[in-house]
C-alpha positions as CSV (number, residue, x, y, z in Angstrom):
1,X,-96.0,-131.6,-21.8
2,X,-96.1,-128.1,-23.4
3,X,-93.1,-126.2,-24.8
4,X,-92.8,-124.0,-21.8
5,X,-92.4,-126.9,-19.4
6,X,-89.8,-128.5,-21.6
7,X,-87.8,-125.3,-21.8
8,X,-87.9,-125.0,-18.0
9,X,-86.8,-128.6,-17.4
10,X,-84.1,-128.3,-20.1
11,X,-82.7,-125.2,-18.3
12,X,-82.6,-127.2,-15.0
13,X,-80.8,-130.1,-16.6
14,X,-78.3,-127.8,-18.3
15,X,-77.5,-126.0,-15.1
16,X,-77.0,-129.2,-13.1
17,X,-74.7,-130.8,-15.7
18,X,-72.5,-127.8,-16.3
19,X,-69.2,-127.3,-14.6
20,X,-69.8,-124.3,-12.3
21,X,-66.1,-123.4,-12.3
22,X,-66.2,-122.1,-15.8
23,X,-67.5,-118.7,-16.9
24,X,-69.8,-120.3,-19.4
25,X,-71.5,-122.1,-16.6
26,X,-72.1,-118.9,-14.7
27,X,-73.6,-117.4,-17.9
28,X,-75.9,-120.4,-18.1
29,X,-76.9,-119.9,-14.5
30,X,-77.8,-116.2,-15.3
31,X,-80.0,-117.4,-18.2
32,X,-81.9,-119.5,-15.7
33,X,-83.6,-116.4,-14.4
34,X,-85.4,-116.0,-17.7
35,X,-87.5,-119.2,-17.6
36,X,-88.0,-118.8,-13.8
37,X,-89.5,-115.3,-14.4
38,X,-91.7,-116.7,-17.2
39,X,-92.9,-119.5,-14.9
40,X,-93.8,-117.1,-12.1
41,X,-95.6,-114.7,-14.4
42,X,-97.5,-117.5,-16.1
43,X,-98.6,-118.8,-12.6
44,X,-96.3,-121.9,-12.9
45,X,-95.3,-121.3,-9.3
46,X,-94.5,-124.9,-8.4
47,X,-92.3,-125.4,-11.5
48,X,-90.6,-122.1,-10.7
49,X,-89.9,-123.3,-7.2
50,X,-88.4,-126.5,-8.5
51,X,-86.0,-124.5,-10.8
52,X,-85.0,-122.2,-8.0
53,X,-84.4,-125.1,-5.6
54,X,-82.2,-126.9,-8.1
55,X,-80.2,-123.8,-8.8
56,X,-79.7,-123.0,-5.1
57,X,-78.8,-126.6,-4.4
58,X,-76.1,-126.6,-7.2
59,X,-74.6,-123.3,-5.9
60,X,-74.6,-124.6,-2.4
61,X,-72.8,-127.8,-3.4
62,X,-70.1,-125.8,-5.2
63,X,-69.6,-123.4,-2.3
64,X,-69.5,-126.3,0.2
65,X,-66.7,-127.9,-1.8
66,X,-64.5,-124.9,-1.2
67,X,-65.9,-123.5,2.1
68,X,-68.2,-126.0,3.9
69,X,-69.4,-123.7,6.6
70,X,-70.0,-120.6,4.5
71,X,-71.5,-122.6,1.7
72,X,-74.0,-124.4,3.9
73,X,-75.1,-121.1,5.6
74,X,-75.6,-119.3,2.3
75,X,-77.5,-122.2,0.7
76,X,-79.7,-122.5,3.8
77,X,-80.5,-118.8,3.8
78,X,-81.2,-118.8,0.1
79,X,-83.7,-121.7,0.4
80,X,-85.5,-119.9,3.3
81,X,-85.8,-116.7,1.3
82,X,-87.1,-118.6,-1.7
83,X,-89.8,-120.4,0.3
84,X,-90.9,-117.1,1.8
85,X,-91.1,-115.4,-1.6
86,X,-93.0,-118.2,-3.2
87,X,-95.5,-118.4,-0.3
88,X,-96.1,-114.6,-0.7
89,X,-96.6,-115.0,-4.4
90,X,-99.0,-117.9,-3.9
91,X,-101.0,-115.8,-1.3
92,X,-101.2,-112.8,-3.7
93,X,-102.3,-115.1,-6.5
94,X,-105.1,-116.5,-4.3
95,X,-106.3,-113.0,-3.3
96,X,-106.3,-111.9,-7.0
97,X,-108.3,-114.9,-7.9
98,X,-110.9,-114.2,-5.2
99,X,-111.2,-110.5,-6.2
100,X,-111.7,-111.5,-9.8
101,X,-114.5,-113.8,-8.6
102,X,-116.2,-110.8,-6.9
103,X,-114.8,-110.9,-3.4
104,X,-113.6,-107.3,-3.3
105,X,-113.1,-107.5,0.5
106,X,-110.6,-110.3,0.1
107,X,-107.1,-109.6,1.5
108,X,-103.9,-111.5,2.0
109,X,-104.1,-113.5,5.2
110,X,-101.8,-112.3,8.0
111,X,-98.7,-114.5,8.2
112,X,-97.4,-116.1,11.3
113,X,-94.4,-113.8,11.2
114,X,-96.8,-111.0,12.2
115,X,-99.0,-112.4,15.0
116,X,-100.3,-108.9,16.0
117,X,-101.7,-108.2,12.5
118,X,-105.2,-109.6,13.3
119,X,-105.5,-107.6,16.5
120,X,-104.4,-104.5,14.6
121,X,-106.9,-105.0,11.9
122,X,-109.7,-105.6,14.4
123,X,-108.8,-102.4,16.2
124,X,-108.8,-100.4,12.9
125,X,-112.2,-101.8,12.0
126,X,-113.6,-101.0,15.4
127,X,-112.2,-97.4,15.1
128,X,-113.7,-97.1,11.6
129,X,-117.1,-98.2,13.0
130,X,-116.9,-95.7,15.8
131,X,-116.1,-92.9,13.3
132,X,-119.1,-93.9,11.1
133,X,-121.4,-93.8,14.2
134,X,-120.1,-90.3,15.1
135,X,-120.6,-89.1,11.6
136,X,-124.2,-90.4,11.6
137,X,-124.9,-88.8,15.0
138,X,-123.4,-85.5,13.8
139,X,-125.6,-85.5,10.7
140,X,-128.7,-86.2,12.8
141,X,-127.8,-83.4,15.2
142,X,-127.2,-80.9,12.4
143,X,-130.5,-81.9,10.8
144,X,-132.3,-81.3,14.1
145,X,-130.5,-77.9,14.6
146,X,-131.5,-76.8,11.1
147,X,-135.1,-77.9,11.8
148,X,-135.1,-76.0,15.2
149,X,-133.8,-72.8,13.6
150,X,-136.4,-73.0,10.8
151,X,-139.3,-73.6,13.3
152,X,-138.0,-70.9,15.7
153,X,-137.7,-68.3,12.9
154,X,-141.0,-69.3,11.4
155,X,-142.8,-68.9,14.7
156,X,-141.2,-65.5,15.3
157,X,-142.8,-64.1,12.2
158,X,-146.3,-63.9,13.5
159,X,-145.6,-61.9,16.7
160,X,-143.3,-59.6,14.8
161,X,-146.0,-58.9,12.2
162,X,-148.4,-58.2,15.0
163,X,-146.1,-55.7,16.7
164,X,-145.4,-54.0,13.3
165,X,-149.1,-53.9,12.4
166,X,-150.3,-52.5,15.7
167,X,-147.5,-50.0,16.0
168,X,-148.5,-48.7,12.5
169,X,-152.1,-48.5,13.5
170,X,-151.1,-46.6,16.7
171,X,-149.1,-44.1,14.6
172,X,-152.1,-43.5,12.3
173,X,-154.4,-43.1,15.3
174,X,-152.1,-40.6,17.0
175,X,-150.8,-38.3,14.2
176,X,-150.1,-35.5,16.6
177,X,-147.9,-37.5,19.0
178,X,-144.7,-35.7,19.9
179,X,-141.8,-35.9,22.3
180,X,-140.6,-39.1,23.9
181,X,-143.8,-41.1,23.1
182,X,-143.4,-40.4,19.4
183,X,-139.7,-41.5,19.7
184,X,-140.7,-44.7,21.4
185,X,-143.3,-45.5,18.8
186,X,-140.8,-44.9,16.0
187,X,-138.3,-47.1,17.8
188,X,-140.9,-49.9,18.0
189,X,-141.7,-49.6,14.3
190,X,-138.1,-49.6,13.2
191,X,-137.2,-52.6,15.4
192,X,-140.2,-54.5,14.2
193,X,-139.1,-54.0,10.6
194,X,-135.5,-55.0,11.4
195,X,-136.8,-58.1,13.3
196,X,-138.8,-59.2,10.3
197,X,-135.8,-58.8,8.0
198,X,-133.7,-60.8,10.5
199,X,-136.2,-63.6,10.7
200,X,-136.5,-63.6,6.9
201,X,-132.8,-64.0,6.4
202,X,-132.6,-66.6,9.2
203,X,-135.3,-68.7,7.5
204,X,-133.3,-68.4,4.2
205,X,-130.2,-69.7,6.0
206,X,-132.1,-72.5,7.7
207,X,-133.6,-73.7,4.4
208,X,-130.1,-74.2,2.9
209,X,-129.3,-77.9,2.6
210,X,-127.6,-80.4,0.3
211,X,-130.7,-82.3,-0.6
212,X,-130.6,-81.6,-4.3
213,X,-129.1,-82.8,-7.6
214,X,-126.9,-80.5,-9.7
215,X,-128.4,-79.1,-12.8
216,X,-126.9,-77.1,-15.7
217,X,-127.4,-73.4,-15.2
218,X,-126.9,-70.4,-17.5
219,X,-125.1,-67.9,-15.2
220,X,-125.6,-65.1,-17.8
221,X,-129.4,-65.4,-17.3
222,X,-129.2,-65.9,-13.5
223,X,-126.9,-62.9,-12.9
224,X,-129.0,-60.7,-15.3
225,X,-132.0,-61.5,-13.0
226,X,-129.9,-60.6,-9.9
227,X,-128.8,-57.3,-11.5
228,X,-132.3,-56.3,-12.5
229,X,-133.7,-57.0,-9.0
230,X,-131.0,-54.9,-7.3
231,X,-131.2,-52.0,-9.7
232,X,-135.0,-51.7,-9.0
233,X,-134.1,-50.6,-5.5
234,X,-131.1,-48.6,-6.5
235,X,-131.4,-47.1,-10.0
236,X,-128.0,-45.3,-9.8
237,X,-126.1,-48.6,-9.3
238,X,-123.8,-49.7,-12.2
239,X,-123.5,-53.5,-12.4
240,X,-121.4,-55.0,-15.1
241,X,-121.3,-58.7,-15.9
242,X,-118.6,-60.6,-17.8
243,X,-119.7,-63.4,-20.3
244,X,-120.5,-66.2,-17.9
245,X,-120.3,-70.0,-18.4
246,X,-122.9,-72.7,-18.0
247,X,-122.2,-74.5,-14.7
248,X,-123.5,-77.3,-12.6
249,X,-125.3,-76.3,-9.4
250,X,-128.5,-75.3,-7.6
251,X,-130.2,-72.3,-9.2
252,X,-132.0,-71.1,-6.1
253,X,-129.0,-71.2,-3.8
254,X,-126.6,-69.6,-6.2
255,X,-129.1,-66.8,-6.9
256,X,-129.2,-66.1,-3.2
257,X,-125.4,-66.0,-2.9
258,X,-124.8,-63.7,-5.9
259,X,-127.7,-61.5,-4.8
260,X,-126.1,-60.9,-1.4
261,X,-122.7,-60.4,-2.9
262,X,-123.8,-57.8,-5.5
263,X,-126.2,-56.1,-3.1
264,X,-123.4,-55.7,-0.5
265,X,-121.2,-54.0,-3.0
266,X,-124.0,-51.5,-3.7
267,X,-125.2,-51.1,-0.1
268,X,-121.9,-50.7,1.7
269,X,-120.9,-47.9,-0.6
270,X,-120.6,-44.1,-0.2
271,X,-120.4,-43.2,-3.9
272,X,-123.2,-41.5,-5.7
273,X,-123.0,-44.2,-8.3
274,X,-122.1,-47.5,-6.7
275,X,-120.3,-49.9,-9.1
276,X,-120.1,-53.7,-9.0
277,X,-118.2,-55.8,-11.6
278,X,-118.7,-59.5,-11.7
279,X,-115.9,-61.3,-13.6
280,X,-114.9,-64.9,-14.1
281,X,-111.6,-66.9,-14.4
282,X,-111.0,-70.7,-14.8
283,X,-108.5,-73.5,-14.6
284,X,-108.8,-77.1,-15.4
285,X,-111.0,-78.0,-12.4
286,X,-112.5,-74.8,-11.1
287,X,-114.5,-71.6,-11.9
288,X,-113.5,-68.5,-10.0
289,X,-116.1,-65.7,-9.9
290,X,-114.8,-62.3,-8.7
291,X,-117.3,-59.7,-7.4
292,X,-115.5,-56.4,-7.3
293,X,-117.0,-53.1,-5.9
294,X,-115.9,-49.5,-5.2
295,X,-117.4,-49.6,-1.7
296,X,-115.9,-48.9,1.7
297,X,-113.7,-52.0,2.0
298,X,-112.9,-53.7,5.3
299,X,-110.0,-54.3,7.6
300,X,-107.8,-57.3,6.7
301,X,-108.4,-58.8,10.2
302,X,-112.1,-59.2,9.3
303,X,-111.6,-61.1,6.1
304,X,-112.5,-64.4,7.7
305,X,-114.9,-63.3,10.4
306,X,-117.1,-61.5,8.0
307,X,-118.6,-64.8,6.8
308,X,-119.7,-65.8,10.3
309,X,-123.5,-65.5,11.0
310,X,-124.7,-62.3,12.7
311,X,-121.4,-60.6,12.1
312,X,-121.6,-56.9,11.3
313,X,-118.7,-54.5,10.7
314,X,-120.7,-51.2,10.7
315,X,-123.2,-49.4,12.8
316,X,-126.7,-50.3,11.6
317,X,-127.6,-46.6,11.6
318,X,-125.1,-46.1,8.9
319,X,-125.8,-49.3,6.8
320,X,-128.8,-51.6,7.0
321,X,-128.3,-55.3,7.2
322,X,-128.8,-58.4,9.4
323,X,-125.3,-59.9,9.4
324,X,-126.5,-63.1,7.7
325,X,-126.0,-62.4,4.0
326,X,-122.3,-63.4,3.8
327,X,-123.0,-66.4,6.1
328,X,-125.6,-67.6,3.5
329,X,-122.9,-67.1,0.7
330,X,-120.5,-69.3,2.6
331,X,-123.1,-71.9,3.3
332,X,-124.0,-72.0,-0.4
333,X,-120.4,-72.4,-1.5
334,X,-119.9,-75.2,1.1
335,X,-122.9,-77.1,-0.2
336,X,-121.5,-76.8,-3.7
337,X,-118.1,-78.0,-2.4
338,X,-116.6,-74.6,-3.3
339,X,-115.1,-71.8,-1.3
340,X,-115.5,-68.0,-0.7
341,X,-112.9,-65.5,0.4
342,X,-112.1,-61.8,0.4
343,X,-109.2,-61.7,-2.0
344,X,-108.7,-57.9,-2.0
345,X,-109.9,-55.0,0.2
346,X,-108.9,-51.4,0.4
347,X,-110.7,-48.2,1.3
348,X,-111.5,-47.9,-2.4
349,X,-113.3,-51.2,-2.6
350,X,-113.2,-55.0,-2.2
351,X,-113.0,-58.2,-4.2
352,X,-114.8,-61.3,-3.0
353,X,-114.0,-64.5,-4.9
354,X,-116.2,-67.6,-5.1
355,X,-114.6,-70.8,-6.3
356,X,-116.8,-73.6,-7.6
357,X,-115.7,-77.0,-9.0
358,X,-116.5,-77.6,-12.6
359,X,-117.5,-81.2,-12.0
360,X,-119.6,-80.8,-8.8
361,X,-121.4,-84.1,-9.4
362,X,-118.1,-86.0,-9.0
363,X,-117.1,-83.9,-6.0
364,X,-120.4,-84.6,-4.2
365,X,-119.9,-88.3,-4.6
366,X,-116.5,-88.4,-2.7
């Protein structure tokens, strides 16, 4: 027999032999908790049970000598509590052993004190299965909707090109056309061009998906490319870029998002020299990119709605656009597990903030 067992048995013998009426005996009884705790922690559950049983038996006998009814009730209750606790410890120990052996789904068996536990667990598992089925169905539905939008937009391109081409041929063949016929022809041409732009943006939106792996991107290079592209069409635009970090993401999607944000700052602007400043802030877990312009701003009630697809705030005769650009920006941020919001807007300009997680790979795995 090892030292630990001898120490435990010695404690039991000492406790039984001592006179429980003396303070020293109560001190010895308190010391009994130490080997009991050691026994339980070292998986000596049976030996621990024996020590506790002896201790409770001794206490019960002492109490019965002075108060038979009260002593017997206390001793009985203490024994029942001890049995319940030891059974729970044994069950937990068995579960831990199973998990160490690789059974990660192991759990403590429901006790007879909770007869409804099995039914409750079965209901939870059934509910979980139903949710999984609904998620799968929703993913399939969204995939089909994306495919439909892509096919519909793609198939619309050809007739729009035909209308645009023949209206241009008609204008060349009738250079002296005046009055209402000339106005009708000009309306056909302008709407064909607008339709082509709408289909192009709709295709871009439909192509956005999460089927990609994050890669390290140099945002300085990406935003320089965006700036050069926009300034080709508007040479008076002033675009400033802060020193940008390297981030994880999808280059094509982020290029689309920042192109729309910077282009909106230039386009929805009445200044002779539109200005857009792109800055960056960070905390422990996120990057925040602020796109600030000196444009026309927007009403505070539109700060959320502006990111819905086909939403326009201005007359298309005043400002060109399809109403899809900011919807694309939100979709890109969603696919990167980020967020986008209008954080400031006045008649002197707006600030749109894009928030992206630094560790997008970990975020996508959740």
